[in-house]
PDB file of N, CA, C and O in Angstrom:
ATOM      1  N   UNK A   1      25.012 -30.744 -24.390  1.00  0.00           N
ATOM      2  CA  UNK A   1      25.234 -29.884 -23.241  1.00  0.00           C
ATOM      3  C   UNK A   1      23.983 -29.950 -22.352  1.00  0.00           C
ATOM      4  O   UNK A   1      22.872 -29.710 -22.823  1.00  0.00           O
ATOM      5  N   UNK A   2      24.162 -30.266 -21.114  1.00  0.00           N
ATOM      6  CA  UNK A   2      23.033 -30.345 -20.198  1.00  0.00           C
ATOM      7  C   UNK A   2      23.110 -29.235 -19.172  1.00  0.00           C
ATOM      8  O   UNK A   2      24.187 -28.779 -18.788  1.00  0.00           O
ATOM      9  N   UNK A   3      21.951 -28.823 -18.748  1.00  0.00           N
ATOM     10  CA  UNK A   3      21.869 -27.805 -17.705  1.00  0.00           C
ATOM     11  C   UNK A   3      21.644 -28.494 -16.370  1.00  0.00           C
ATOM     12  O   UNK A   3      20.507 -28.729 -15.964  1.00  0.00           O
ATOM     13  N   UNK A   4      22.711 -28.807 -15.711  1.00  0.00           N
ATOM     14  CA  UNK A   4      22.566 -29.449 -14.412  1.00  0.00           C
ATOM     15  C   UNK A   4      23.016 -28.479 -13.323  1.00  0.00           C
ATOM     16  O   UNK A   4      24.105 -27.907 -13.369  1.00  0.00           O
ATOM     17  N   UNK A   5      22.146 -28.326 -12.362  1.00  0.00           N
ATOM     18  CA  UNK A   5      22.439 -27.466 -11.220  1.00  0.00           C
ATOM     19  C   UNK A   5      22.586 -28.381 -10.020  1.00  0.00           C
ATOM     20  O   UNK A   5      21.763 -29.266  -9.785  1.00  0.00           O
ATOM     21  N   UNK A   6      23.630 -28.155  -9.282  1.00  0.00           N
ATOM     22  CA  UNK A   6      23.867 -29.012  -8.132  1.00  0.00           C
ATOM     23  C   UNK A   6      22.759 -28.841  -7.100  1.00  0.00           C
ATOM     24  O   UNK A   6      22.109 -27.799  -7.021  1.00  0.00           O
ATOM     25  N   UNK A   7      22.567 -29.881  -6.321  1.00  0.00           N
ATOM     26  CA  UNK A   7      21.546 -29.854  -5.272  1.00  0.00           C
ATOM     27  C   UNK A   7      21.822 -28.723  -4.278  1.00  0.00           C
ATOM     28  O   UNK A   7      20.896 -28.064  -3.805  1.00  0.00           O
ATOM     29  N   UNK A   8      23.084 -28.507  -3.971  1.00  0.00           N
ATOM     30  CA  UNK A   8      23.456 -27.441  -3.021  1.00  0.00           C
ATOM     31  C   UNK A   8      23.090 -26.066  -3.578  1.00  0.00           C
ATOM     32  O   UNK A   8      22.615 -25.204  -2.838  1.00  0.00           O
ATOM     33  N   UNK A   9      23.304 -25.862  -4.851  1.00  0.00           N
ATOM     34  CA  UNK A   9      22.974 -24.576  -5.475  1.00  0.00           C
ATOM     35  C   UNK A   9      21.457 -24.354  -5.450  1.00  0.00           C
ATOM     36  O   UNK A   9      20.994 -23.245  -5.184  1.00  0.00           O
ATOM     37  N   UNK A  10      20.696 -25.401  -5.724  1.00  0.00           N
ATOM     38  CA  UNK A  10      19.232 -25.302  -5.674  1.00  0.00           C
ATOM     39  C   UNK A  10      18.785 -24.972  -4.251  1.00  0.00           C
ATOM     40  O   UNK A  10      17.923 -24.118  -4.045  1.00  0.00           O
ATOM     41  N   UNK A  11      19.376 -25.652  -3.281  1.00  0.00           N
ATOM     42  CA  UNK A  11      19.030 -25.383  -1.881  1.00  0.00           C
ATOM     43  C   UNK A  11      19.309 -23.928  -1.514  1.00  0.00           C
ATOM     44  O   UNK A  11      18.497 -23.284  -0.851  1.00  0.00           O
ATOM     45  N   UNK A  12      20.456 -23.415  -1.946  1.00  0.00           N
ATOM     46  CA  UNK A  12      20.807 -22.025  -1.639  1.00  0.00           C
ATOM     47  C   UNK A  12      19.836 -21.035  -2.284  1.00  0.00           C
ATOM     48  O   UNK A  12      19.474 -20.027  -1.677  1.00  0.00           O
ATOM     49  N   UNK A  13      19.423 -21.322  -3.499  1.00  0.00           N
ATOM     50  CA  UNK A  13      18.468 -20.453  -4.194  1.00  0.00           C
ATOM     51  C   UNK A  13      17.124 -20.469  -3.468  1.00  0.00           C
ATOM     52  O   UNK A  13      16.537 -19.417  -3.216  1.00  0.00           O
ATOM     53  N   UNK A  14      16.642 -21.663  -3.136  1.00  0.00           N
ATOM     54  CA  UNK A  14      15.354 -21.792  -2.438  1.00  0.00           C
ATOM     55  C   UNK A  14      15.426 -21.119  -1.068  1.00  0.00           C
ATOM     56  O   UNK A  14      14.507 -20.401  -0.674  1.00  0.00           O
ATOM     57  N   UNK A  15      16.519 -21.354  -0.346  1.00  0.00           N
ATOM     58  CA  UNK A  15      16.701 -20.750   0.979  1.00  0.00           C
ATOM     59  C   UNK A  15      16.670 -19.228   0.889  1.00  0.00           C
ATOM     60  O   UNK A  15      16.009 -18.566   1.689  1.00  0.00           O
ATOM     61  N   UNK A  16      17.376 -18.684  -0.075  1.00  0.00           N
ATOM     62  CA  UNK A  16      17.412 -17.235  -0.260  1.00  0.00           C
ATOM     63  C   UNK A  16      16.024 -16.676  -0.577  1.00  0.00           C
ATOM     64  O   UNK A  16      15.633 -15.640  -0.038  1.00  0.00           O
ATOM     65  N   UNK A  17      15.289 -17.349  -1.439  1.00  0.00           N
ATOM     66  CA  UNK A  17      13.950 -16.886  -1.808  1.00  0.00           C
ATOM     67  C   UNK A  17      12.986 -16.970  -0.632  1.00  0.00           C
ATOM     68  O   UNK A  17      12.150 -16.084  -0.452  1.00  0.00           O
ATOM     69  N   UNK A  18      13.093 -18.022   0.165  1.00  0.00           N
ATOM     70  CA  UNK A  18      12.239 -18.148   1.354  1.00  0.00           C
ATOM     71  C   UNK A  18      12.555 -17.052   2.354  1.00  0.00           C
ATOM     72  O   UNK A  18      11.644 -16.454   2.928  1.00  0.00           O
ATOM     73  N   UNK A  19      13.842 -16.780   2.572  1.00  0.00           N
ATOM     74  CA  UNK A  19      14.236 -15.701   3.486  1.00  0.00           C
ATOM     75  C   UNK A  19      13.675 -14.363   3.019  1.00  0.00           C
ATOM     76  O   UNK A  19      13.162 -13.584   3.823  1.00  0.00           O
ATOM     77  N   UNK A  20      13.773 -14.098   1.718  1.00  0.00           N
ATOM     78  CA  UNK A  20      13.256 -12.838   1.169  1.00  0.00           C
ATOM     79  C   UNK A  20      11.742 -12.725   1.353  1.00  0.00           C
ATOM     80  O   UNK A  20      11.225 -11.673   1.730  1.00  0.00           O
ATOM     81  N   UNK A  21      11.047 -13.820   1.083  1.00  0.00           N
ATOM     82  CA  UNK A  21       9.587 -13.811   1.219  1.00  0.00           C
ATOM     83  C   UNK A  21       9.177 -13.621   2.676  1.00  0.00           C
ATOM     84  O   UNK A  21       8.251 -12.862   2.963  1.00  0.00           O
ATOM     85  N   UNK A  22       9.852 -14.298   3.592  1.00  0.00           N
ATOM     86  CA  UNK A  22       9.535 -14.153   5.021  1.00  0.00           C
ATOM     87  C   UNK A  22       9.837 -12.744   5.511  1.00  0.00           C
ATOM     88  O   UNK A  22       9.066 -12.171   6.280  1.00  0.00           O
ATOM     89  N   UNK A  23      10.946 -12.193   5.070  1.00  0.00           N
ATOM     90  CA  UNK A  23      11.309 -10.833   5.471  1.00  0.00           C
ATOM     91  C   UNK A  23      10.247  -9.833   5.003  1.00  0.00           C
ATOM     92  O   UNK A  23       9.826  -8.962   5.764  1.00  0.00           O
ATOM     93  N   UNK A  24       9.828  -9.964   3.765  1.00  0.00           N
ATOM     94  CA  UNK A  24       8.793  -9.078   3.224  1.00  0.00           C
ATOM     95  C   UNK A  24       7.477  -9.258   3.987  1.00  0.00           C
ATOM     96  O   UNK A  24       6.809  -8.280   4.321  1.00  0.00           O
ATOM     97  N   UNK A  25       7.115 -10.507   4.258  1.00  0.00           N
ATOM     98  CA  UNK A  25       5.890 -10.793   4.995  1.00  0.00           C
ATOM     99  C   UNK A  25       5.933 -10.173   6.394  1.00  0.00           C
ATOM    100  O   UNK A  25       4.965  -9.549   6.829  1.00  0.00           O
ATOM    101  N   UNK A  26       7.042 -10.343   7.086  1.00  0.00           N
ATOM    102  CA  UNK A  26       7.162  -9.800   8.443  1.00  0.00           C
ATOM    103  C   UNK A  26       7.126  -8.274   8.445  1.00  0.00           C
ATOM    104  O   UNK A  26       6.544  -7.669   9.345  1.00  0.00           O
ATOM    105  N   UNK A  27       7.733  -7.661   7.461  1.00  0.00           N
ATOM    106  CA  UNK A  27       7.682  -6.200   7.362  1.00  0.00           C
ATOM    107  C   UNK A  27       6.246  -5.739   7.157  1.00  0.00           C
ATOM    108  O   UNK A  27       5.802  -4.779   7.786  1.00  0.00           O
ATOM    109  N   UNK A  28       5.521  -6.423   6.276  1.00  0.00           N
ATOM    110  CA  UNK A  28       4.118  -6.065   6.040  1.00  0.00           C
ATOM    111  C   UNK A  28       3.276  -6.244   7.308  1.00  0.00           C
ATOM    112  O   UNK A  28       2.420  -5.412   7.612  1.00  0.00           O
ATOM    113  N   UNK A  29       3.522  -7.327   8.042  1.00  0.00           N
ATOM    114  CA  UNK A  29       2.776  -7.573   9.279  1.00  0.00           C
ATOM    115  C   UNK A  29       3.075  -6.491  10.318  1.00  0.00           C
ATOM    116  O   UNK A  29       2.166  -6.010  10.994  1.00  0.00           O
ATOM    117  N   UNK A  30       4.334  -6.115  10.443  1.00  0.00           N
ATOM    118  CA  UNK A  30       4.711  -5.068  11.394  1.00  0.00           C
ATOM    119  C   UNK A  30       4.035  -3.746  11.031  1.00  0.00           C
ATOM    120  O   UNK A  30       3.540  -3.031  11.903  1.00  0.00           O
ATOM    121  N   UNK A  31       4.020  -3.431   9.737  1.00  0.00           N
ATOM    122  CA  UNK A  31       3.393  -2.186   9.295  1.00  0.00           C
ATOM    123  C   UNK A  31       1.886  -2.194   9.559  1.00  0.00           C
ATOM    124  O   UNK A  31       1.308  -1.165   9.908  1.00  0.00           O
ATOM    125  N   UNK A  32       1.261  -3.345   9.393  1.00  0.00           N
ATOM    126  CA  UNK A  32      -0.179  -3.433   9.642  1.00  0.00           C
ATOM    127  C   UNK A  32      -0.503  -3.323  11.127  1.00  0.00           C
ATOM    128  O   UNK A  32      -1.607  -2.921  11.494  1.00  0.00           O
ATOM    129  N   UNK A  33       0.449  -3.678  11.982  1.00  0.00           N
ATOM    130  CA  UNK A  33       0.221  -3.619  13.426  1.00  0.00           C
ATOM    131  C   UNK A  33       0.414  -2.210  13.991  1.00  0.00           C
ATOM    132  O   UNK A  33      -0.050  -1.911  15.091  1.00  0.00           O
ATOM    133  N   UNK A  34       1.091  -1.356  13.243  1.00  0.00           N
ATOM    134  CA  UNK A  34       1.319   0.010  13.715  1.00  0.00           C
ATOM    135  C   UNK A  34       0.003   0.788  13.690  1.00  0.00           C
ATOM    136  O   UNK A  34      -0.751   0.711  12.719  1.00  0.00           O
ATOM    137  N   UNK A  35      -0.265   1.523  14.738  1.00  0.00           N
ATOM    138  CA  UNK A  35      -1.501   2.314  14.740  1.00  0.00           C
ATOM    139  C   UNK A  35      -1.366   3.519  13.799  1.00  0.00           C
ATOM    140  O   UNK A  35      -0.275   4.052  13.600  1.00  0.00           O
ATOM    141  N   UNK A  36      -2.482   3.923  13.240  1.00  0.00           N
ATOM    142  CA  UNK A  36      -2.496   5.102  12.379  1.00  0.00           C
ATOM    143  C   UNK A  36      -2.333   6.349  13.243  1.00  0.00           C
ATOM    144  O   UNK A  36      -2.960   6.478  14.294  1.00  0.00           O
ATOM    145  N   UNK A  37      -1.485   7.261  12.783  1.00  0.00           N
ATOM    146  CA  UNK A  37      -1.283   8.528  13.482  1.00  0.00           C
ATOM    147  C   UNK A  37      -1.590   9.639  12.491  1.00  0.00           C
ATOM    148  O   UNK A  37      -0.939   9.752  11.452  1.00  0.00           O
ATOM    149  N   UNK A  38      -2.587  10.460  12.814  1.00  0.00           N
ATOM    150  CA  UNK A  38      -2.948  11.569  11.927  1.00  0.00           C
ATOM    151  C   UNK A  38      -1.870  12.653  11.992  1.00  0.00           C
ATOM    152  O   UNK A  38      -1.041  12.660  12.901  1.00  0.00           O
ATOM    153  N   UNK A  39      -1.891  13.552  11.036  1.00  0.00           N
ATOM    154  CA  UNK A  39      -0.913  14.646  11.013  1.00  0.00           C
ATOM    155  C   UNK A  39      -1.023  15.504  12.270  1.00  0.00           C
ATOM    156  O   UNK A  39      -0.013  15.923  12.834  1.00  0.00           O
ATOM    157  N   UNK A  40      -2.244  15.758  12.698  1.00  0.00           N
ATOM    158  CA  UNK A  40      -2.449  16.571  13.891  1.00  0.00           C
ATOM    159  C   UNK A  40      -1.875  15.877  15.125  1.00  0.00           C
ATOM    160  O   UNK A  40      -1.219  16.500  15.960  1.00  0.00           O
ATOM    161  N   UNK A  41      -2.138  14.573  15.222  1.00  0.00           N
ATOM    162  CA  UNK A  41      -1.630  13.811  16.354  1.00  0.00           C
ATOM    163  C   UNK A  41      -0.097  13.765  16.333  1.00  0.00           C
ATOM    164  O   UNK A  41       0.542  13.862  17.380  1.00  0.00           O
ATOM    165  N   UNK A  42       0.488  13.618  15.144  1.00  0.00           N
ATOM    166  CA  UNK A  42       1.945  13.603  15.025  1.00  0.00           C
ATOM    167  C   UNK A  42       2.541  14.939  15.448  1.00  0.00           C
ATOM    168  O   UNK A  42       3.568  14.974  16.125  1.00  0.00           O
ATOM    169  N   UNK A  43       1.903  16.041  15.053  1.00  0.00           N
ATOM    170  CA  UNK A  43       2.377  17.365  15.461  1.00  0.00           C
ATOM    171  C   UNK A  43       2.319  17.513  16.976  1.00  0.00           C
ATOM    172  O   UNK A  43       3.227  18.073  17.591  1.00  0.00           O
ATOM    173  N   UNK A  44       1.243  17.004  17.570  1.00  0.00           N
ATOM    174  CA  UNK A  44       1.105  17.070  19.019  1.00  0.00           C
ATOM    175  C   UNK A  44       2.210  16.256  19.703  1.00  0.00           C
ATOM    176  O   UNK A  44       2.799  16.713  20.683  1.00  0.00           O
ATOM    177  N   UNK A  45       2.486  15.080  19.203  1.00  0.00           N
ATOM    178  CA  UNK A  45       3.544  14.235  19.765  1.00  0.00           C
ATOM    179  C   UNK A  45       4.890  14.948  19.666  1.00  0.00           C
ATOM    180  O   UNK A  45       5.660  14.968  20.626  1.00  0.00           O
ATOM    181  N   UNK A  46       5.167  15.527  18.511  1.00  0.00           N
ATOM    182  CA  UNK A  46       6.435  16.223  18.320  1.00  0.00           C
ATOM    183  C   UNK A  46       6.544  17.457  19.202  1.00  0.00           C
ATOM    184  O   UNK A  46       7.629  17.768  19.694  1.00  0.00           O
ATOM    185  N   UNK A  47       5.436  18.168  19.411  1.00  0.00           N
ATOM    186  CA  UNK A  47       5.500  19.346  20.273  1.00  0.00           C
ATOM    187  C   UNK A  47       5.686  18.959  21.734  1.00  0.00           C
ATOM    188  O   UNK A  47       6.361  19.668  22.479  1.00  0.00           O
ATOM    189  N   UNK A  48       5.093  17.840  22.153  1.00  0.00           N
ATOM    190  CA  UNK A  48       5.226  17.403  23.546  1.00  0.00           C
ATOM    191  C   UNK A  48       6.580  16.740  23.819  1.00  0.00           C
ATOM    192  O   UNK A  48       7.182  16.968  24.869  1.00  0.00           O
ATOM    193  N   UNK A  49       7.056  15.927  22.883  1.00  0.00           N
ATOM    194  CA  UNK A  49       8.240  15.110  23.133  1.00  0.00           C
ATOM    195  C   UNK A  49       9.364  15.347  22.132  1.00  0.00           C
ATOM    196  O   UNK A  49      10.348  14.608  22.119  1.00  0.00           O
ATOM    197  N   UNK A  50       9.226  16.357  21.306  1.00  0.00           N
ATOM    198  CA  UNK A  50      10.176  16.603  20.217  1.00  0.00           C
ATOM    199  C   UNK A  50      11.625  16.645  20.635  1.00  0.00           C
ATOM    200  O   UNK A  50      12.482  16.090  19.947  1.00  0.00           O
ATOM    201  N   UNK A  51      11.921  17.298  21.756  1.00  0.00           N
ATOM    202  CA  UNK A  51      13.307  17.415  22.190  1.00  0.00           C
ATOM    203  C   UNK A  51      13.878  16.064  22.605  1.00  0.00           C
ATOM    204  O   UNK A  51      15.079  15.833  22.464  1.00  0.00           O
ATOM    205  N   UNK A  52      13.051  15.184  23.106  1.00  0.00           N
ATOM    206  CA  UNK A  52      13.528  13.900  23.608  1.00  0.00           C
ATOM    207  C   UNK A  52      13.451  12.773  22.582  1.00  0.00           C
ATOM    208  O   UNK A  52      13.927  11.670  22.853  1.00  0.00           O
ATOM    209  N   UNK A  53      12.870  13.021  21.424  1.00  0.00           N
ATOM    210  CA  UNK A  53      12.703  11.957  20.436  1.00  0.00           C
ATOM    211  C   UNK A  53      14.039  11.442  19.906  1.00  0.00           C
ATOM    212  O   UNK A  53      14.188  10.244  19.665  1.00  0.00           O
ATOM    213  N   UNK A  54      15.012  12.341  19.723  1.00  0.00           N
ATOM    214  CA  UNK A  54      16.290  11.937  19.149  1.00  0.00           C
ATOM    215  C   UNK A  54      17.308  11.512  20.194  1.00  0.00           C
ATOM    216  O   UNK A  54      18.307  10.881  19.849  1.00  0.00           O
ATOM    217  N   UNK A  55      17.086  11.836  21.444  1.00  0.00           N
ATOM    218  CA  UNK A  55      18.038  11.481  22.494  1.00  0.00           C
ATOM    219  C   UNK A  55      17.907  10.003  22.838  1.00  0.00           C
ATOM    220  O   UNK A  55      16.808   9.449  22.838  1.00  0.00           O
ATOM    221  N   UNK A  56      19.019   9.384  23.125  1.00  0.00           N
ATOM    222  CA  UNK A  56      19.067   7.971  23.507  1.00  0.00           C
ATOM    223  C   UNK A  56      18.313   7.085  22.517  1.00  0.00           C
ATOM    224  O   UNK A  56      17.573   6.181  22.906  1.00  0.00           O
ATOM    225  N   UNK A  57      18.512   7.360  21.254  1.00  0.00           N
ATOM    226  CA  UNK A  57      17.849   6.576  20.208  1.00  0.00           C
ATOM    227  C   UNK A  57      18.168   5.095  20.312  1.00  0.00           C
ATOM    228  O   UNK A  57      17.302   4.249  20.090  1.00  0.00           O
ATOM    229  N   UNK A  58      19.418   4.782  20.652  1.00  0.00           N
ATOM    230  CA  UNK A  58      19.834   3.388  20.700  1.00  0.00           C
ATOM    231  C   UNK A  58      19.127   2.613  21.802  1.00  0.00           C
ATOM    232  O   UNK A  58      18.998   1.392  21.707  1.00  0.00           O
ATOM    233  N   UNK A  59      18.665   3.299  22.847  1.00  0.00           N
ATOM    234  CA  UNK A  59      17.950   2.622  23.931  1.00  0.00           C
ATOM    235  C   UNK A  59      16.579   2.135  23.486  1.00  0.00           C
ATOM    236  O   UNK A  59      16.023   1.213  24.082  1.00  0.00           O
ATOM    237  N   UNK A  60      16.030   2.749  22.440  1.00  0.00           N
ATOM    238  CA  UNK A  60      14.682   2.439  21.994  1.00  0.00           C
ATOM    239  C   UNK A  60      14.636   1.548  20.756  1.00  0.00           C
ATOM    240  O   UNK A  60      13.561   1.290  20.214  1.00  0.00           O
ATOM    241  N   UNK A  61      15.791   1.081  20.312  1.00  0.00           N
ATOM    242  CA  UNK A  61      15.837   0.259  19.112  1.00  0.00           C
ATOM    243  C   UNK A  61      15.683  -1.210  19.500  1.00  0.00           C
ATOM    244  O   UNK A  61      16.391  -1.711  20.374  1.00  0.00           O
ATOM    245  N   UNK A  62      14.765  -1.880  18.849  1.00  0.00           N
ATOM    246  CA  UNK A  62      14.561  -3.308  19.094  1.00  0.00           C
ATOM    247  C   UNK A  62      15.586  -4.102  18.299  1.00  0.00           C
ATOM    248  O   UNK A  62      15.912  -3.745  17.167  1.00  0.00           O
ATOM    249  N   UNK A  63      16.084  -5.155  18.877  1.00  0.00           N
ATOM    250  CA  UNK A  63      17.073  -6.003  18.214  1.00  0.00           C
ATOM    251  C   UNK A  63      16.337  -7.127  17.512  1.00  0.00           C
ATOM    252  O   UNK A  63      15.446  -7.751  18.088  1.00  0.00           O
ATOM    253  N   UNK A  64      16.707  -7.379  16.280  1.00  0.00           N
ATOM    254  CA  UNK A  64      16.108  -8.482  15.546  1.00  0.00           C
ATOM    255  C   UNK A  64      17.205  -9.425  15.092  1.00  0.00           C
ATOM    256  O   UNK A  64      18.358  -9.033  14.912  1.00  0.00           O
ATOM    257  N   UNK A  65      16.820 -10.669  14.912  1.00  0.00           N
ATOM    258  CA  UNK A  65      17.765 -11.668  14.440  1.00  0.00           C
ATOM    259  C   UNK A  65      17.306 -12.192  13.095  1.00  0.00           C
ATOM    260  O   UNK A  65      16.108 -12.283  12.830  1.00  0.00           O
ATOM    261  N   UNK A  66      18.244 -12.529  12.263  1.00  0.00           N
ATOM    262  CA  UNK A  66      17.921 -13.094  10.968  1.00  0.00           C
ATOM    263  C   UNK A  66      17.521 -14.550  11.153  1.00  0.00           C
ATOM    264  O   UNK A  66      18.196 -15.313  11.844  1.00  0.00           O
ATOM    265  N   UNK A  67      16.430 -14.917  10.534  1.00  0.00           N
ATOM    266  CA  UNK A  67      15.928 -16.282  10.641  1.00  0.00           C
ATOM    267  C   UNK A  67      16.802 -17.203   9.801  1.00  0.00           C
ATOM    268  O   UNK A  67      17.032 -16.963   8.616  1.00  0.00           O
ATOM    269  N   UNK A  68      17.277 -18.256  10.438  1.00  0.00           N
ATOM    270  CA  UNK A  68      18.099 -19.244   9.724  1.00  0.00           C
ATOM    271  C   UNK A  68      17.243 -20.444   9.379  1.00  0.00           C
ATOM    272  O   UNK A  68      16.586 -21.021  10.245  1.00  0.00           O
ATOM    273  N   UNK A  69      17.253 -20.813   8.129  1.00  0.00           N
ATOM    274  CA  UNK A  69      16.466 -21.964   7.672  1.00  0.00           C
ATOM    275  C   UNK A  69      17.354 -23.157   7.463  1.00  0.00           C
ATOM    276  O   UNK A  69      16.874 -24.224   7.078  1.00  0.00           O
TER     277      UNK A  69
END
């Protein structure tokens, strides 16, 4: 009995792992680019703009595309 995996199956596994690694890397990079906001600063932001933070949420959402390898 031999353990043979088709080339297509290997490609799919590698592709999936690369996509996962890139996704994790990009998330980490995005998080590192975000500025630190202290609790006091966050409270100030919420008090100034709190009513408008939830309105038109969809207008402020960035669109991302899945990377195809």
